[in-house]
Biopython code that builds the backbone (N, CA, C, O; Angstrom):
import numpy as np
from Bio.PDB.StructureBuilder import StructureBuilder

atoms = [
    (1, "UNK", "N", (44.481, 119.229, 87.398)),
    (1, "UNK", "CA", (43.294, 118.564, 86.879)),
    (1, "UNK", "C", (42.398, 119.634, 86.252)),
    (1, "UNK", "O", (42.205, 120.695, 86.844)),
    (2, "UNK", "N", (41.859, 119.377, 85.086)),
    (2, "UNK", "CA", (41.065, 120.403, 84.419)),
    (2, "UNK", "C", (39.571, 120.282, 84.730)),
    (2, "UNK", "O", (39.127, 119.356, 85.409)),
    (3, "UNK", "N", (38.832, 121.229, 84.221)),
    (3, "UNK", "CA", (37.392, 121.311, 84.488)),
    (3, "UNK", "C", (36.665, 120.022, 84.129)),
    (3, "UNK", "O", (35.859, 119.529, 84.918)),
    (4, "UNK", "N", (36.932, 119.480, 82.972)),
    (4, "UNK", "CA", (36.228, 118.274, 82.531)),
    (4, "UNK", "C", (36.523, 117.094, 83.451)),
    (4, "UNK", "O", (35.611, 116.364, 83.839)),
    (5, "UNK", "N", (37.784, 116.907, 83.797)),
    (5, "UNK", "CA", (38.137, 115.808, 84.705)),
    (5, "UNK", "C", (37.505, 115.989, 86.074)),
    (5, "UNK", "O", (37.001, 115.029, 86.656)),
    (6, "UNK", "N", (37.527, 117.212, 86.596)),
    (6, "UNK", "CA", (36.893, 117.478, 87.888)),
    (6, "UNK", "C", (35.401, 117.161, 87.839)),
    (6, "UNK", "O", (34.846, 116.599, 88.783)),
    (7, "UNK", "N", (34.763, 117.524, 86.738)),
    (7, "UNK", "CA", (33.326, 117.301, 86.604)),
    (7, "UNK", "C", (33.013, 115.812, 86.506)),
    (7, "UNK", "O", (32.082, 115.335, 87.155)),
    (8, "UNK", "N", (33.776, 115.074, 85.706)),
    (8, "UNK", "CA", (33.561, 113.626, 85.610)),
    (8, "UNK", "C", (33.732, 112.971, 86.975)),
    (8, "UNK", "O", (32.950, 112.102, 87.362)),
    (9, "UNK", "N", (34.763, 113.397, 87.700)),
    (9, "UNK", "CA", (35.018, 112.849, 89.041)),
    (9, "UNK", "C", (33.844, 113.166, 89.979)),
    (9, "UNK", "O", (33.414, 112.319, 90.761)),
    (10, "UNK", "N", (33.346, 114.383, 89.885)),
    (10, "UNK", "CA", (32.251, 114.822, 90.741)),
    (10, "UNK", "C", (30.975, 114.011, 90.479)),
    (10, "UNK", "O", (30.209, 113.749, 91.406)),
    (11, "UNK", "N", (30.747, 113.619, 89.238)),
    (11, "UNK", "CA", (29.507, 112.931, 88.849)),
    (11, "UNK", "C", (29.573, 111.414, 88.962)),
    (11, "UNK", "O", (28.537, 110.754, 88.888)),
    (12, "UNK", "N", (30.757, 110.844, 89.139)),
    (12, "UNK", "CA", (30.899, 109.395, 89.017)),
    (12, "UNK", "C", (30.100, 108.590, 90.042)),
    (12, "UNK", "O", (29.742, 107.445, 89.766)),
    (13, "UNK", "N", (29.812, 109.153, 91.206)),
    (13, "UNK", "CA", (29.063, 108.383, 92.201)),
    (13, "UNK", "C", (27.606, 108.827, 92.337)),
    (13, "UNK", "O", (26.944, 108.509, 93.325)),
    (14, "UNK", "N", (27.117, 109.553, 91.351)),
    (14, "UNK", "CA", (25.701, 109.924, 91.356)),
    (14, "UNK", "C", (24.862, 108.701, 90.987)),
    (14, "UNK", "O", (25.376, 107.764, 90.376)),
    (15, "UNK", "N", (23.586, 108.699, 91.349)),
    (15, "UNK", "CA", (22.732, 107.542, 91.056)),
    (15, "UNK", "C", (22.679, 107.209, 89.564)),
    (15, "UNK", "O", (22.625, 108.104, 88.720)),
    (16, "UNK", "N", (22.695, 105.932, 89.256)),
    (16, "UNK", "CA", (22.664, 105.465, 87.868)),
    (16, "UNK", "C", (21.420, 105.934, 87.125)),
    (16, "UNK", "O", (21.442, 106.090, 85.904)),
    (17, "UNK", "N", (20.335, 106.159, 87.864)),
    (17, "UNK", "CA", (19.092, 106.599, 87.203)),
    (17, "UNK", "C", (19.254, 107.967, 86.537)),
    (17, "UNK", "O", (18.473, 108.326, 85.656)),
    (18, "UNK", "N", (20.262, 108.724, 86.955)),
    (18, "UNK", "CA", (20.509, 110.038, 86.365)),
    (18, "UNK", "C", (21.512, 109.984, 85.214)),
    (18, "UNK", "O", (21.863, 111.017, 84.643)),
    (19, "UNK", "N", (21.969, 108.784, 84.877)),
    (19, "UNK", "CA", (23.011, 108.624, 83.862)),
    (19, "UNK", "C", (22.655, 109.291, 82.542)),
    (19, "UNK", "O", (23.507, 109.941, 81.937)),
    (20, "UNK", "N", (21.438, 109.148, 82.088)),
    (20, "UNK", "CA", (21.054, 109.700, 80.785)),
    (20, "UNK", "C", (20.302, 111.015, 80.905)),
    (20, "UNK", "O", (19.721, 111.492, 79.931)),
    (21, "UNK", "N", (20.311, 111.592, 82.070)),
    (21, "UNK", "CA", (19.660, 112.886, 82.272)),
    (21, "UNK", "C", (20.700, 113.905, 82.703)),
    (21, "UNK", "O", (21.455, 114.430, 81.885)),
    (22, "UNK", "N", (20.728, 114.174, 83.988)),
    (22, "UNK", "CA", (21.611, 115.213, 84.505)),
    (22, "UNK", "C", (23.093, 114.919, 84.284)),
    (22, "UNK", "O", (23.839, 115.813, 83.884)),
    (23, "UNK", "N", (23.527, 113.706, 84.531)),
    (23, "UNK", "CA", (24.958, 113.399, 84.438)),
    (23, "UNK", "C", (25.476, 113.644, 83.019)),
    (23, "UNK", "O", (26.507, 114.293, 82.842)),
    (24, "UNK", "N", (24.781, 113.139, 82.024)),
    (24, "UNK", "CA", (25.228, 113.358, 80.648)),
    (24, "UNK", "C", (25.223, 114.840, 80.286)),
    (24, "UNK", "O", (26.139, 115.325, 79.622)),
    (25, "UNK", "N", (24.204, 115.545, 80.716)),
    (25, "UNK", "CA", (24.125, 116.974, 80.415)),
    (25, "UNK", "C", (25.265, 117.738, 81.090)),
    (25, "UNK", "O", (25.871, 118.621, 80.483)),
    (26, "UNK", "N", (25.548, 117.399, 82.331)),
    (26, "UNK", "CA", (26.644, 118.044, 83.061)),
    (26, "UNK", "C", (27.978, 117.744, 82.372)),
    (26, "UNK", "O", (28.793, 118.647, 82.181)),
    (27, "UNK", "N", (28.198, 116.501, 82.006)),
    (27, "UNK", "CA", (29.452, 116.136, 81.340)),
    (27, "UNK", "C", (29.597, 116.826, 79.988)),
    (27, "UNK", "O", (30.692, 117.255, 79.627)),
    (28, "UNK", "N", (28.498, 116.938, 79.236)),
    (28, "UNK", "CA", (28.561, 117.630, 77.942)),
    (28, "UNK", "C", (28.891, 119.106, 78.126)),
    (28, "UNK", "O", (29.675, 119.666, 77.360)),
    (29, "UNK", "N", (28.300, 119.738, 79.134)),
    (29, "UNK", "CA", (28.600, 121.157, 79.399)),
    (29, "UNK", "C", (30.077, 121.337, 79.711)),
    (29, "UNK", "O", (30.726, 122.241, 79.185)),
    (30, "UNK", "N", (30.603, 120.471, 80.570)),
    (30, "UNK", "CA", (31.996, 120.626, 80.999)),
    (30, "UNK", "C", (32.973, 120.405, 79.835)),
    (30, "UNK", "O", (34.049, 121.003, 79.809)),
    (31, "UNK", "N", (32.604, 119.554, 78.881)),
    (31, "UNK", "CA", (33.448, 119.342, 77.696)),
    (31, "UNK", "C", (33.311, 120.492, 76.703)),
    (31, "UNK", "O", (34.268, 120.844, 76.014)),
    (32, "UNK", "N", (32.134, 121.065, 76.636)),
    (32, "UNK", "CA", (31.852, 122.128, 75.678)),
    (32, "UNK", "C", (32.667, 123.391, 75.945)),
    (32, "UNK", "O", (33.066, 124.084, 75.009)),
    (33, "UNK", "N", (32.910, 123.687, 77.204)),
    (33, "UNK", "CA", (33.602, 124.940, 77.553)),
    (33, "UNK", "C", (35.001, 124.986, 76.929)),
    (33, "UNK", "O", (35.268, 125.875, 76.120)),
    (34, "UNK", "N", (35.904, 124.057, 77.278)),
    (34, "UNK", "CA", (37.243, 124.131, 76.664)),
    (34, "UNK", "C", (37.242, 123.815, 75.170)),
    (34, "UNK", "O", (38.092, 124.314, 74.432)),
    (35, "UNK", "N", (36.298, 122.991, 74.719)),
    (35, "UNK", "CA", (36.242, 122.650, 73.294)),
    (35, "UNK", "C", (35.935, 123.869, 72.438)),
    (35, "UNK", "O", (36.545, 124.061, 71.387)),
    (36, "UNK", "N", (34.989, 124.698, 72.883)),
    (36, "UNK", "CA", (34.656, 125.901, 72.125)),
    (36, "UNK", "C", (35.780, 126.924, 72.162)),
    (36, "UNK", "O", (36.000, 127.634, 71.181)),
    (37, "UNK", "N", (36.495, 127.009, 73.278)),
    (37, "UNK", "CA", (37.640, 127.912, 73.337)),
    (37, "UNK", "C", (38.702, 127.451, 72.343)),
    (37, "UNK", "O", (39.261, 128.260, 71.601)),
    (38, "UNK", "N", (38.974, 126.159, 72.333)),
    (38, "UNK", "CA", (39.979, 125.622, 71.406)),
    (38, "UNK", "C", (39.556, 125.830, 69.953)),
    (38, "UNK", "O", (40.354, 126.266, 69.122)),
    (39, "UNK", "N", (38.300, 125.515, 69.655)),
    (39, "UNK", "CA", (37.825, 125.678, 68.280)),
    (39, "UNK", "C", (37.856, 127.140, 67.863)),
    (39, "UNK", "O", (38.265, 127.467, 66.748)),
    (40, "UNK", "N", (37.428, 128.005, 68.747)),
    (40, "UNK", "CA", (37.415, 129.438, 68.435)),
    (40, "UNK", "C", (38.801, 130.012, 68.229)),
    (40, "UNK", "O", (38.980, 130.943, 67.444)),
    (41, "UNK", "N", (39.785, 129.464, 68.928)),
    (41, "UNK", "CA", (41.146, 129.993, 68.786)),
    (41, "UNK", "C", (41.718, 129.737, 67.393)),
    (41, "UNK", "O", (42.698, 130.365, 66.992)),
    (42, "UNK", "N", (41.111, 128.825, 66.671)),
    (42, "UNK", "CA", (41.558, 128.552, 65.305)),
    (42, "UNK", "C", (40.854, 129.391, 64.251)),
    (42, "UNK", "O", (41.146, 129.251, 63.064)),
    (43, "UNK", "N", (39.952, 130.244, 64.649)),
    (43, "UNK", "CA", (39.234, 131.078, 63.683)),
    (43, "UNK", "C", (40.097, 132.251, 63.234)),
    (43, "UNK", "O", (41.073, 132.611, 63.892)),
    (44, "UNK", "N", (39.725, 132.826, 62.124)),
    (44, "UNK", "CA", (40.570, 133.851, 61.499)),
    (44, "UNK", "C", (40.406, 135.239, 62.087)),
    (44, "UNK", "O", (41.335, 136.044, 62.032)),
    (45, "UNK", "N", (39.242, 135.536, 62.648)),
    (45, "UNK", "CA", (39.043, 136.897, 63.150)),
    (45, "UNK", "C", (38.730, 136.879, 64.638)),
    (45, "UNK", "O", (38.297, 135.869, 65.194)),
    (46, "UNK", "N", (38.962, 138.020, 65.261)),
    (46, "UNK", "CA", (38.643, 138.160, 66.679)),
    (46, "UNK", "C", (37.139, 138.052, 66.908)),
    (46, "UNK", "O", (36.697, 137.541, 67.936)),
    (47, "UNK", "N", (36.364, 138.531, 65.953)),
    (47, "UNK", "CA", (34.906, 138.443, 66.070)),
    (47, "UNK", "C", (34.457, 136.986, 66.101)),
    (47, "UNK", "O", (33.623, 136.610, 66.924)),
    (48, "UNK", "N", (35.003, 136.172, 65.217)),
    (48, "UNK", "CA", (34.649, 134.755, 65.208)),
    (48, "UNK", "C", (35.093, 134.087, 66.510)),
    (48, "UNK", "O", (34.347, 133.298, 67.091)),
    (49, "UNK", "N", (36.294, 134.400, 66.964)),
    (49, "UNK", "CA", (36.794, 133.848, 68.226)),
    (49, "UNK", "C", (35.881, 134.264, 69.372)),
    (49, "UNK", "O", (35.580, 133.460, 70.254)),
    (50, "UNK", "N", (35.438, 135.526, 69.359)),
    (50, "UNK", "CA", (34.536, 136.037, 70.391)),
    (50, "UNK", "C", (33.223, 135.269, 70.444)),
    (50, "UNK", "O", (32.669, 135.057, 71.523)),
    (51, "UNK", "N", (32.728, 134.855, 69.292)),
    (51, "UNK", "CA", (31.490, 134.070, 69.253)),
    (51, "UNK", "C", (31.669, 132.746, 69.986)),
    (51, "UNK", "O", (30.779, 132.317, 70.720)),
    (52, "UNK", "N", (32.808, 132.101, 69.791)),
    (52, "UNK", "CA", (33.074, 130.836, 70.474)),
    (52, "UNK", "C", (33.297, 131.040, 71.973)),
    (52, "UNK", "O", (32.910, 130.197, 72.782)),
    (53, "UNK", "N", (33.916, 132.152, 72.337)),
    (53, "UNK", "CA", (34.056, 132.459, 73.762)),
    (53, "UNK", "C", (32.684, 132.675, 74.391)),
    (53, "UNK", "O", (32.437, 132.255, 75.522)),
    (54, "UNK", "N", (31.807, 133.324, 73.659)),
    (54, "UNK", "CA", (30.441, 133.536, 74.145)),
    (54, "UNK", "C", (29.722, 132.205, 74.368)),
    (54, "UNK", "O", (29.026, 132.035, 75.370)),
    (55, "UNK", "N", (29.885, 131.278, 73.454)),
    (55, "UNK", "CA", (29.293, 129.947, 73.612)),
    (55, "UNK", "C", (29.875, 129.260, 74.847)),
    (55, "UNK", "O", (29.146, 128.610, 75.596)),
    (56, "UNK", "N", (31.178, 129.402, 75.060)),
    (56, "UNK", "CA", (31.824, 128.804, 76.230)),
    (56, "UNK", "C", (31.264, 129.376, 77.526)),
    (56, "UNK", "O", (31.005, 128.643, 78.481)),
    (57, "UNK", "N", (31.083, 130.680, 77.548)),
    (57, "UNK", "CA", (30.512, 131.320, 78.744)),
    (57, "UNK", "C", (29.097, 130.805, 78.981)),
    (57, "UNK", "O", (28.718, 130.508, 80.114)),
    (58, "UNK", "N", (28.320, 130.701, 77.909)),
    (58, "UNK", "CA", (26.957, 130.159, 78.041)),
    (58, "UNK", "C", (26.982, 128.740, 78.588)),
    (58, "UNK", "O", (26.156, 128.384, 79.428)),
    (59, "UNK", "N", (27.915, 127.934, 78.122)),
    (59, "UNK", "CA", (28.034, 126.559, 78.618)),
    (59, "UNK", "C", (28.428, 126.536, 80.085)),
    (59, "UNK", "O", (27.992, 125.653, 80.824)),
    (60, "UNK", "N", (29.242, 127.489, 80.520)),
    (60, "UNK", "CA", (29.620, 127.523, 81.933)),
    (60, "UNK", "C", (28.412, 127.851, 82.807)),
    (60, "UNK", "O", (28.272, 127.316, 83.907)),
    (61, "UNK", "N", (27.536, 128.736, 82.315)),
    (61, "UNK", "CA", (26.302, 129.023, 83.064)),
    (61, "UNK", "C", (25.373, 127.813, 83.068)),
    (61, "UNK", "O", (24.712, 127.529, 84.067)),
    (62, "UNK", "N", (25.330, 127.110, 81.951)),
    (62, "UNK", "CA", (24.515, 125.895, 81.890)),
    (62, "UNK", "C", (25.041, 124.852, 82.878)),
    (62, "UNK", "O", (24.261, 124.211, 83.582)),
    (63, "UNK", "N", (26.360, 124.685, 82.928)),
    (63, "UNK", "CA", (26.971, 123.747, 83.865)),
    (63, "UNK", "C", (26.622, 124.123, 85.305)),
    (63, "UNK", "O", (26.246, 123.266, 86.105)),
    (64, "UNK", "N", (26.746, 125.388, 85.620)),
    (64, "UNK", "CA", (26.424, 125.845, 86.969)),
    (64, "UNK", "C", (24.967, 125.549, 87.309)),
    (64, "UNK", "O", (24.668, 125.089, 88.411)),
    (65, "UNK", "N", (24.074, 125.808, 86.381)),
    (65, "UNK", "CA", (22.649, 125.547, 86.605)),
    (65, "UNK", "C", (22.387, 124.064, 86.825)),
    (65, "UNK", "O", (21.641, 123.695, 87.732)),
    (66, "UNK", "N", (22.993, 123.209, 86.002)),
    (66, "UNK", "CA", (22.782, 121.772, 86.147)),
    (66, "UNK", "C", (23.321, 121.264, 87.487)),
    (66, "UNK", "O", (22.728, 120.377, 88.099)),
    (67, "UNK", "N", (24.430, 121.820, 87.934)),
    (67, "UNK", "CA", (24.981, 121.410, 89.226)),
    (67, "UNK", "C", (24.069, 121.847, 90.368)),
    (67, "UNK", "O", (23.892, 121.114, 91.342)),
    (68, "UNK", "N", (23.496, 123.028, 90.248)),
    (68, "UNK", "CA", (22.537, 123.445, 91.272)),
    (68, "UNK", "C", (21.273, 122.593, 91.228)),
    (68, "UNK", "O", (20.613, 122.404, 92.250)),
    (69, "UNK", "N", (20.938, 122.080, 90.047)),
    (69, "UNK", "CA", (19.799, 121.163, 89.949)),
    (69, "UNK", "C", (20.036, 119.902, 90.776)),
    (69, "UNK", "O", (19.092, 119.320, 91.310)),
    (70, "UNK", "N", (21.288, 119.482, 90.881)),
    (70, "UNK", "CA", (21.600, 118.329, 91.726)),
    (70, "UNK", "C", (21.174, 118.581, 93.165)),
    (70, "UNK", "O", (20.705, 117.674, 93.852)),
    (71, "UNK", "N", (21.340, 119.806, 93.609)),
    (71, "UNK", "CA", (20.967, 120.145, 94.977)),
    (71, "UNK", "C", (19.446, 120.185, 95.133)),
    (71, "UNK", "O", (18.916, 119.733, 96.148)),
    (72, "UNK", "N", (18.749, 120.720, 94.141)),
    (72, "UNK", "CA", (17.289, 120.780, 94.246)),
    (72, "UNK", "C", (16.662, 119.397, 94.147)),
    (72, "UNK", "O", (15.581, 119.156, 94.684)),
    (73, "UNK", "N", (17.350, 118.487, 93.453)),
    (73, "UNK", "CA", (16.874, 117.105, 93.354)),
    (73, "UNK", "C", (17.363, 116.268, 94.530)),
    (73, "UNK", "O", (17.101, 115.068, 94.616)),
    (74, "UNK", "N", (18.084, 116.937, 95.439)),
    (74, "UNK", "CA", (18.626, 116.294, 96.641)),
    (74, "UNK", "C", (19.614, 115.167, 96.314)),
    (74, "UNK", "O", (19.724, 114.183, 97.046)),
    (75, "UNK", "N", (20.327, 115.337, 95.196)),
    (75, "UNK", "CA", (21.350, 114.369, 94.812)),
    (75, "UNK", "C", (22.720, 114.792, 95.339)),
    (75, "UNK", "O", (23.634, 113.972, 95.437)),
    (76, "UNK", "N", (22.855, 116.048, 95.669)),
    (76, "UNK", "CA", (24.069, 116.592, 96.275)),
    (76, "UNK", "C", (23.661, 117.683, 97.265)),
    (76, "UNK", "O", (22.675, 118.392, 97.064)),
    (77, "UNK", "N", (24.439, 117.798, 98.330)),
    (77, "UNK", "CA", (24.198, 118.851, 99.309)),
    (77, "UNK", "C", (24.781, 120.155, 98.779)),
    (77, "UNK", "O", (25.814, 120.144, 98.109)),
    (78, "UNK", "N", (24.125, 121.286, 99.073)),
    (78, "UNK", "CA", (24.644, 122.576, 98.590)),
    (78, "UNK", "C", (26.109, 122.818, 98.965)),
    (78, "UNK", "O", (26.859, 123.393, 98.177)),
    (79, "UNK", "N", (26.520, 122.386, 100.156)),
    (79, "UNK", "CA", (27.927, 122.612, 100.535)),
    (79, "UNK", "C", (28.870, 121.785, 99.681)),
    (79, "UNK", "O", (30.005, 122.202, 99.449)),
    (80, "UNK", "N", (28.433, 120.621, 99.205)),
    (80, "UNK", "CA", (29.244, 119.801, 98.312)),
    (80, "UNK", "C", (29.416, 120.509, 96.969)),
    (80, "UNK", "O", (30.497, 120.491, 96.381)),
    (81, "UNK", "N", (28.343, 121.128, 96.496)),
    (81, "UNK", "CA", (28.405, 121.861, 95.233)),
    (81, "UNK", "C", (29.313, 123.079, 95.383)),
    (81, "UNK", "O", (30.110, 123.369, 94.491)),
    (82, "UNK", "N", (29.201, 123.795, 96.504)),
    (82, "UNK", "CA", (30.089, 124.941, 96.743)),
    (82, "UNK", "C", (31.548, 124.496, 96.774)),
    (82, "UNK", "O", (32.414, 125.187, 96.238)),
    (83, "UNK", "N", (31.826, 123.361, 97.391)),
    (83, "UNK", "CA", (33.200, 122.847, 97.447)),
    (83, "UNK", "C", (33.712, 122.528, 96.041)),
    (83, "UNK", "O", (34.880, 122.765, 95.734)),
    (84, "UNK", "N", (32.835, 121.990, 95.190)),
    (84, "UNK", "CA", (33.197, 121.701, 93.801)),
    (84, "UNK", "C", (33.577, 122.993, 93.078)),
    (84, "UNK", "O", (34.596, 123.047, 92.391)),
    (85, "UNK", "N", (32.748, 124.037, 93.236)),
    (85, "UNK", "CA", (33.045, 125.312, 92.588)),
    (85, "UNK", "C", (34.350, 125.901, 93.106)),
    (85, "UNK", "O", (35.108, 126.494, 92.338)),
    (86, "UNK", "N", (34.619, 125.747, 94.385)),
    (86, "UNK", "CA", (35.882, 126.241, 94.943)),
    (86, "UNK", "C", (37.073, 125.501, 94.335)),
    (86, "UNK", "O", (38.111, 126.100, 94.052)),
    (87, "UNK", "N", (36.908, 124.190, 94.137)),
    (87, "UNK", "CA", (37.979, 123.410, 93.498)),
    (87, "UNK", "C", (38.217, 123.881, 92.078)),
    (87, "UNK", "O", (39.362, 124.001, 91.642)),
    (88, "UNK", "N", (37.144, 124.147, 91.357)),
    (88, "UNK", "CA", (37.289, 124.619, 89.982)),
    (88, "UNK", "C", (37.987, 125.975, 89.982)),
    (88, "UNK", "O", (38.937, 126.189, 89.229)),
    (89, "UNK", "N", (37.526, 126.867, 90.808)),
    (89, "UNK", "CA", (38.131, 128.205, 90.842)),
    (89, "UNK", "C", (39.577, 128.143, 91.309)),
    (89, "UNK", "O", (40.397, 128.960, 90.892)),
    (90, "UNK", "N", (39.896, 127.189, 92.165)),
    (90, "UNK", "CA", (41.267, 127.011, 92.607)),
    (90, "UNK", "C", (42.173, 126.535, 91.490)),
    (90, "UNK", "O", (43.377, 126.787, 91.510)),
    (91, "UNK", "N", (41.598, 125.849, 90.518)),
    (91, "UNK", "CA", (42.360, 125.356, 89.373)),
    (91, "UNK", "C", (42.279, 126.288, 88.172)),
    (91, "UNK", "O", (42.918, 126.033, 87.152)),
    (92, "UNK", "N", (41.511, 127.356, 88.276)),
    (92, "UNK", "CA", (41.240, 128.182, 87.109)),
    (92, "UNK", "C", (42.455, 128.940, 86.600)),
    (92, "UNK", "O", (42.447, 129.406, 85.461)),
    (93, "UNK", "N", (43.501, 129.077, 87.410)),
    (93, "UNK", "CA", (44.700, 129.744, 86.909)),
    (93, "UNK", "C", (45.374, 128.908, 85.836)),
    (93, "UNK", "O", (46.061, 129.449, 84.970)),
    (94, "UNK", "N", (45.188, 127.607, 85.881)),
    (94, "UNK", "CA", (45.836, 126.721, 84.926)),
    (94, "UNK", "C", (44.896, 126.205, 83.854)),
    (94, "UNK", "O", (45.344, 125.627, 82.863)),
    (95, "UNK", "N", (43.608, 126.403, 84.035)),
    (95, "UNK", "CA", (42.618, 125.858, 83.110)),
    (95, "UNK", "C", (41.712, 126.957, 82.594)),
    (95, "UNK", "O", (41.708, 128.079, 83.101)),
    (96, "UNK", "N", (40.944, 126.607, 81.572)),
    (96, "UNK", "CA", (39.939, 127.521, 81.045)),
    (96, "UNK", "C", (38.672, 127.361, 81.842)),
    (96, "UNK", "O", (38.081, 126.281, 81.861)),
    (97, "UNK", "N", (38.247, 128.409, 82.496)),
    (97, "UNK", "CA", (36.970, 128.395, 83.207)),
    (97, "UNK", "C", (36.544, 129.827, 83.423)),
    (97, "UNK", "O", (37.358, 130.679, 83.779)),
    (98, "UNK", "N", (35.295, 130.088, 83.213)),
    (98, "UNK", "CA", (34.769, 131.435, 83.397)),
    (98, "UNK", "C", (33.962, 131.474, 84.682)),
    (98, "UNK", "O", (33.148, 130.587, 84.941)),
    (99, "UNK", "N", (34.185, 132.478, 85.464)),
    (99, "UNK", "CA", (33.408, 132.651, 86.690)),
    (99, "UNK", "C", (33.015, 134.105, 86.834)),
    (99, "UNK", "O", (33.593, 134.990, 86.203)),
    (100, "UNK", "N", (32.028, 134.334, 87.672)),
    (100, "UNK", "CA", (31.564, 135.707, 87.887)),
    (100, "UNK", "C", (32.570, 136.501, 88.669)),
    (100, "UNK", "O", (32.346, 137.680, 88.944)),
]
sb = StructureBuilder()
sb.init_structure("model")
sb.init_model(0)
sb.init_chain("A")
sb.init_seg("    ")
for serial, (resi, resn, name, xyz) in enumerate(atoms, 1):
    if name == "N":
        sb.init_residue(resn, " ", resi, " ")
    sb.init_atom(name, np.array(xyz, "f"), 0.0, 1.0, " ", f" {name:<3s}", serial, name[0])
structure = sb.get_structure()
């Protein structure tokens, strides 16, 4: 299962009131990461590809921040968010995901 699918699954039972706020932003971040890698891989130079990788890394930080916002808004427990990150990192050998 890839990052985007994991993220959609993680967000599906969040409150409907967050549908057009945090949930959409989180889903857009998770789609942006692999999309920018794919788009960048079609560029002609390594410099251009590097720019898209940089955007992907920025999106991964944005995704992480939005997920932590779920905890500050008390929509998810911190241990649930940590478990999500562990699942992503566990799948990272097969998927595109940047981590520290």
